[in-house]
N, C-alpha and C positions, 0 to 999 in steps of 0.2 A: 317577320311579323306579317300576318295576313289581315287585311283590313276588316273582313267580316268577323274575325275572332276578337276584335277589340272595338267596342262600341264608341269609345272616346275618339279613336283614330277615324272611325267611319264618320263620326259627327264632324270632325275637322275637315275631312275630304268633302262632305256634303256642304259644309259652310263655304268652302272655297268656290265650289261650282255655283252655289247660290249667288255669291258675290259677282262672279263672272256673268251670270245670267242678267242680274240687275244692271251691271255696268254696260252690257251689250244693248239692253233695251234703252237705257238712258242715252247711250251714244247714238243710237238710231233716232231717237226722238229729237235730241239736240241738233243733229246734223240736218234735219229738215226745217229747222227754225232759224239757224244762223245764216245770214246773207253776206256779211262783210268778208272781204278777202282774208284779212288777218284772223278773224274768228273761225272761218272755215278751215284755214290751215291748221289752227290749233285743234279743232275738233277732228279733222282727218288724222292728225298725228295721234290723238288719243285713241281713236277707233282702230288705227293700225296696231297700237300697243295692246289693245284689248284682244284683237285677233291673235296676236303673237302669244299673249298670255294663255289663251285657250290651248294652243299647241304645247307650250311649255308645261302648263299645269297637268295636262293629260300624260305627258311623258314622265314628269316627276312623280305624280301620284301612282302611276303604274309601277315605277321602279321601287318606291318606298313600300307600297302595299304588298309587293311580292316577296319582300324580305331583304336580308342583309346583302346577299349576292347582287340583287338587282340594283340596290342603292350604290354599292361599291363600283359596279360596272358603269353605271350612269355617270358618276363623278370622275371616274377614270377617263371616260370619253370627253367630258367637259374640260378636264385639265389638259388633255391632249390638244383639243381645239383652241383653248385659251392660250396655251404656250405657243402654238403655231402663230396665232395672231400677234402675240407679243414679239416673237422673234422676227416676224415679217417686217415690223416697223424698225428694226434695229439693223445697223450696218454689220454685215458678217463677211468673213473672208474664207478662202479655202482652208485656212488653218483652224477654223472653228467647226468644220464639218463633223469630225469625229466626236468632239465634245457634245455637239448637238445631237448626234446619233445616240450617244449614251443618255442624254437628257430625255429624249422622246421615248426610246424603245427599251431602255434598261431601268433608269431611275424612276420614271413615272409609274410603270406597272409594279415595280418593286415597292414603292411607297404605299400603294393601295393593297398590295399583297400583305404587307405588314399589318394593315388595318384588318384584313380578312382573318389572319392568324392571331390577331390581338396581341402583337408584340409591341407594347407601348414603349419600352425602353429604346429600341432601335428606331421605331417610328418617329420619336421625338428628336433624334439627332442625326438621322441618315443624311438629310439634305443640308441642314445648316452647318454640320460639322464635316462628316466624311465626304460628301459629294462636293462641297465647296472646295475642299483641299484637292480632291482627285481631279475635278474638272479643270482647275487652274493648272495642275501639273500636265494634264492631257493637252491643253491649249499651248502651254509653254513648249512641250516637246515637238509641236508642229513647226517651231522655229520662226513664226511670224510675229514680230514685235510691234507692227504698226497698229496704233490705237489699242494696244494690248489691254490696258487697264479698262478702257471703256467697253471693249468686247467681252472681257471676262466678267465684268460687273453686270452687264446686260444679261448674259446667260444665267448667272447665279441669281440675280434678282427675279428673272422670269420664273425660274424654278421655285423660288421662295413664294412668290405670289400665286402663281397658277397651279402649282402642285402641292407644296408643303402647306401653305395656308388653307387652301381649299380642301385638302384631304381631311382636315379636322371636322368637316361636316359629316361624312359617314363614320368617322372615328367616334362620334357620339354613341354609336351602336355598341361599342366595346366597353363602355363605362359600367361599372358594377355599383348600382345605386340601391341601397337597402329599401325594401318595400316597393320597388319600382322595376323588379325583374321582368324581362321580356317586353318592356314597354318603351324602350328607348327610341323607337321610330317616331314617337310623338315629340320627343325632344328635337329630333332632326326637323320635323314638320314645324314646330314652334319657331326654331331659328330662322328657317327659310321664309316662313310666312311673315313674321314680324319685320325682318329686314327688307323684304321685297315690298311689303305693304308700306313701310316707311318711305321707300323710294317713290312709290306711286303717289302717296299722299303729299310728299314734298313737291312733286311736280304739279299736282292739282292745286295745292295751296299757293304755290309760287305763281302759277298762271292766273289764279283768281285775284290775289291781293298783293303779290310780290312787288316790291318797289326798290328795296335796298339790297344790292348784291353783297354776298359774304366775302367773296374773293374775285373782284371784277376782272383782274388780269388773268385768272385761271379758268373760271367758269362763271361768266356773267349771268347765266340763267339760274344759278343757285342763289336764292335770296334768303335774308333773315326771316322773313315772314313764312316762306316755304319751309325752311329748316325748323322753325319753332312749331308751326302748325303740323307738319308731317311727323316730327319726332313725338310731339305731345299726343297726337292721335294714335300713332302706332304703339306708344307706351301704354296708353289706356287699353288698346286692343290686347296687348301682351298680358297686362294685369287681368283682363277679363278671361284669358285662356289659362289661368293658373290651374284649373281642374284637370288639364291634360298634361301637367308637368309634376315633378316632385316638389315644386316651390309653393310657398304660401302666396296669397294675392300680392302682398307687398314685395316679396322677393321676385315674383314674376314681373312686376312692374319695374323694379330696379334692373333686372336682367334685360328687359326690353329696352329700357332707357340706355343702358350701356351698349348694347349691340347696335341700336339705331345710331348712336353717336359715332361708334367705330365705323359703321357702314358709311356714314356721311364723310368721315375723314378719309376712308378708303376711296370713295368716289372722287374726292378732291385730289388725292394723290395721283390717281389714274388719269384725271383730267390734266394735271400738270405734265404728266408724261406725254399725253397727246399734244399738248401745246408745244412741248419741246420738239416733238417729231413733226409738227405742222399738219396734223390731221384732225378731222372732226370726230370720226369714229374709228374703232379698232378694226372694223370690218363691216360687212353687209349680210352677215349670216342669218339674222333674224329681222324680218320686216318690222319697222317701227322701233327697233331697239339697237340697230347697228350690229356690231359684232358680239361674239360670245362674251368677251371681256367687258363690253359696255353693260351687259346684263348682270354679271356676277362680281363686278368690282367691289361693291359694298359687302357682299357675302364673304369674299376672300379675307377681308380685314376683320369682319365681325366673328367669323367662325372660330379662329384659335382662341380669342378672348373668351367667348362663350364656353368653349370646350374646357379650358383650364379653370375658369371660375366654377363651373359645374363639378369638375373633377376634384377641386380643392375643398369645396364646401359640402358636397353631397355624396361622394363615394366613400366606401368603407376602407 
């Protein structure tokens, strides 16, 4: 799908960049008025996130606007980088190297190739069934049993989160929705925009009025006020974007509510993994955002739920 051939998609893209312009101006104004050390640290963090969002938005829009191949290639690269970050935090041994080779250079591109050829049947079971069995066998044949269960679980869980879950984002392009043919790029845009907007708004609400942490031992910065404010705001935004989807306003709002809650749960799960590994971020790939996984953790868990709800209720 090319953006200039679809006015609704062009409107979504224009809206995103308009939001970024407003956010950049607001950040510049606020940075000149805040004098306290804590306040400036917060503002500097927000401005770093805005600059990072400009870069990510440009890349994402370019990929989506140029069509299915661009979107698939983009998310293949994101999966590769995310899986690399995930595995880097995990203890690996020489006996894992061949299984990891298969994970990075065979399974990841194959999963996205199945999206490209629209083979839904194999796409839905390749990693959770066939590769789970195969990689366990491959690791067993290496003959290294030290921490075997932990190492095998880490490899398979990394593939599930970073590749299988995330591949459901471009997989939206292969859904056959009556009266919505050749418009699925807007579904992809809706998913990413609502989930990421929820993340941003949860951060803003939490920094503004957040007092009570949701899970203080896992992520003390995630507060009930931030969660409720961010999810409610993003849900309203999703309902307002119903015109770009095959959903009614009510259904769009319910979809937005579902994926924002799944996104929050995903972020919490990934924070628990970081706590277990004793790190603050998965990496430093993106200024103001940490690693790639820090940015897409919510999307990884929201994407398969959104995909299958849409497929169940809206495809022929």
